[in-house]
N, C-alpha and C positions, 0 to 999 in steps of 0.2 A: 270353476265350480268345485266345491269341496267334495271329496270322495264320499263322505257320509251322506251328503245331500243327494248325490247321484244314486246311491243304494236305496235311499228312501223313495226316490221317484220310481225306481224299478219295483219296489214292494207295492207302491200305490198302483202301478199299472197292472200287476198281477192280481191284486185285490179287486180292482175294478172289472177285470176280465172275468174272474170267478163270480163276482156278484151278478154280472149281466147274464151269465149262463145259468146260475141258480135262480135268478128272477124269471127267466124264460121257462125253466123247469117248473117252478111254483105256479106260475100263471097257467101254463099248459095243463098241469095237474088239476087245478081248480076248474078249468074249462072242460076237461074230460069228465070230471065228476058231474058238472052241470048238464052237459049234453049226453052223458052216458056213452061216450065213444072212447074205447079203451086207450091205446097209446097215441092216437092221432095228434091231439093238440100238444101232448108232451114232446113229441118229436118236432113238431112245428116250433114250439117254444124254445127248445134247446138249439135248434138251427138258427132261429131268429136272434136268440141271445148270443150265440157264438159269432154270428156275423156282426151284430152291433158291438160286441166286446172287442173283436179284432179291428173293426173300423176305428173305434175309440183309441185302442192301443196304437195303431199306426199313426193316427193324427197326433197323439202325444209324442211318440218317438220322432216324428217328422219335425215337430216344433222344437224338441230338445236338440235335434241335429242342426237345425238352422241357427239356434242360439249359440251352439258350440262353434259353428263355422265362422261366425262373425267376430268372435273374440280373438 
């Protein structure tokens, strides 16, 4: 695998992780405004987004590791 392609994959992983966390924050904020419950859903959204983002990150890294090991 080319070195540039590897760096692009790491940038993609970081972007996806940040997007998942920000999506949880945004959805939590909208739910808090709708239900008028101060930081409850924001916290839940950030935690859920973090778990989802790290899960996605680990799956991508595992897939990258298995491809490199076979070459």
